C-alpha positions in Angstrom: 116.7 86.1 80.1 115.7 89.0 82.3 117.2 88.7 85.4 114.6 91.1 87.0 111.8 89.1 85.8 113.4 86.2 87.5 114.2 88.1 90.6 110.8 89.5 91.0 109.5 86.1 90.4 111.6 84.8 93.6 111.0 87.9 96.0 107.1 87.3 95.2 107.4 83.1 96.3 108.8 84.7 99.5 105.6 86.7 99.6 103.4 83.6 98.7 105.3 81.5 100.8 104.2 82.8 103.9 100.3 81.4 103.3 102.1 78.0 101.9 104.8 77.1 104.7 104.4 79.8 107.4 107.1 77.8 109.3 109.9 79.1 106.6 110.0 82.7 108.0 110.8 82.0 111.5 112.1 85.6 112.0 109.9 88.5 111.1 111.6 90.6 108.4 109.8 94.0 106.6 108.9 93.7 103.2 111.4 94.4 100.8 110.4 96.8 98.0 110.4 95.3 94.5 113.3 95.7 92.8 113.5 98.9 90.5 112.1 98.6 87.0 114.7 98.9 84.0 113.7 99.5 80.5 113.6 96.3 78.6 115.2 96.2 75.1 113.0 96.6 72.2 110.6 93.3 72.1 112.3 92.1 75.3 109.1 91.2 76.9 109.4 91.0 81.0 111.8 87.8 80.2 111.5 84.2 81.7 109.2 84.0 84.7 110.1 81.7 88.1 108.7 78.5 86.1 110.3 79.0 82.9 113.6 79.8 84.9 113.2 76.9 87.1 112.2 74.3 84.5 115.1 75.3 82.2 117.4 74.6 85.0 115.6 71.6 86.4 118.7 69.4 86.2 121.0 71.3 88.0 122.4 71.1 91.4 120.9 74.1 94.1 124.6 75.1 93.7 124.5 75.2 90.0 121.6 76.8 89.7 123.0 79.4 91.9 125.4 80.0 89.6 123.0 80.2 86.6 121.6 82.7 88.8 124.8 84.8 89.4 125.3 84.7 85.9 122.5 86.5 84.7 122.7 89.7 83.2 121.9 92.3 86.0 122.5 90.2 88.8 125.6 91.4 89.8 124.5 95.2 89.5 122.1 94.4 92.2 122.9 95.4 96.0 124.7 92.5 97.4 121.9 92.5 100.1 119.3 91.7 97.4 121.7 89.3 96.1 121.7 87.1 99.6 117.9 87.7 99.5 117.0 86.2 95.9 119.9 83.3 96.5 118.2 82.3 100.0 114.6 82.2 98.5 116.1 79.7 95.7 117.5 77.7 98.4 114.1 77.9 100.1 112.6 77.0 96.9 114.9 73.7 96.1 114.1 72.9 100.2 110.5 72.3 99.4 108.9 69.1 98.3 108.3 68.8 94.3 104.5 69.7 95.1 104.7 72.2 97.3 107.5 73.5 94.9 105.1 73.2 92.1 102.3 75.1 94.4 104.6 78.1 95.2 105.9 78.7 91.6 102.3 78.7 90.4 101.3 81.0 93.4 104.3 83.1 92.1 103.2 83.3 88.6 99.8 84.2 89.3 101.2 87.1 91.4 103.6 88.2 88.4 100.5 88.5 86.1 98.6 91.3 88.6 98.8 94.7 88.1 102.0 96.8 90.2 99.0 98.4 92.2 97.4 95.1 93.0 100.7 93.2 93.7 101.7 96.3 96.1 97.9 95.6 97.7 98.5 91.9 98.2 102.0 92.7 99.6 100.9 94.5 102.0 97.9 92.3 103.5 100.6 89.2 103.6 103.3 91.7 105.3 100.7 92.4 107.7 100.0 89.0 108.3 103.8 87.8 108.3 104.2 90.3 111.3 101.9 88.3 113.6 103.7 86.3 116.0 104.3 82.4 114.0 101.6 81.0 116.1 98.8 83.8 115.8 99.8 83.9 112.0 99.0 80.2 111.8 95.5 81.2 113.1 94.9 84.1 111.3 96.1 81.9 107.6 93.7 79.1 108.5 90.9 81.5 109.4 91.8 83.1 105.9 91.9 80.2 104.1 88.4 79.1 106.0 86.7 82.0 105.4 87.7 82.2 101.3 86.0 78.7 101.4 82.5 80.5 102.0 80.7 82.9 99.3 81.5 86.2 99.5 78.1 87.1 101.1 78.3 84.8 104.0 82.1 86.1 105.2 81.1 89.0 106.9 78.8 87.4 109.2 81.1 84.4 109.4 84.0 86.9 110.6 81.3 88.2 113.0 80.5 85.4 114.7 81.7 83.3 117.8 84.4 81.5 116.5 86.3 84.6 115.7 85.4 86.7 118.9 89.0 85.9 120.2 90.7 87.4 117.2 92.7 90.8 118.7 91.9 93.7 116.7 95.3 93.9 114.8 94.1 90.1 113.6 91.0 90.8 112.7 92.4 94.0 110.6 94.8 91.3 108.7 92.2 89.1 108.4 89.9 92.1 106.5 92.9 93.0 104.5 93.7 90.0 103.3 89.7 89.2 102.6 90.1 92.2 100.5 92.5 91.1 98.2 91.3 87.5 98.1 90.5 87.8 94.9 94.0 88.3 93.6 95.8 85.8 96.3 95.9 82.2 94.5 94.3 79.5 96.0 95.7 76.2 97.2 94.6 72.9 95.4 
């Protein structure tokens, strides 16, 4: 297995979790850059993804999963702060109810399939959302979910309607950026 693939998936989990569970990130943290790309061995592909890794380790306790992740090739070469962040993300994933964990894993998998530039666009929009105060973040995320349910041609009219007049310029900018990357963000079932 490729540790970077798993770590990238766990990092993507953190980004997508903001849309599923805004309360997870009580403290605002700057978006972390993706781990550096390394050459894969011939025929090695990108390694297991988060869903595969979690499925393979599902019968382990959270502590055993952390030990398994620590023993992955390349994990010890990561900076200590990255190791701690990845372990924290794994802990958050394990703390979720099964249905929510499955949704988050599916979102991380969908993000993993995007091109690097697309992932960066999504990260930027989600980072902008994450920078809002918690209550406003929830309000903007709810507005985004409502807007994305509309046909694309009706979204701008809805955004200009009285229902959205109380949004600050920063919140409107966040909504606009989210709408630009909307096709790349997996929807909740």
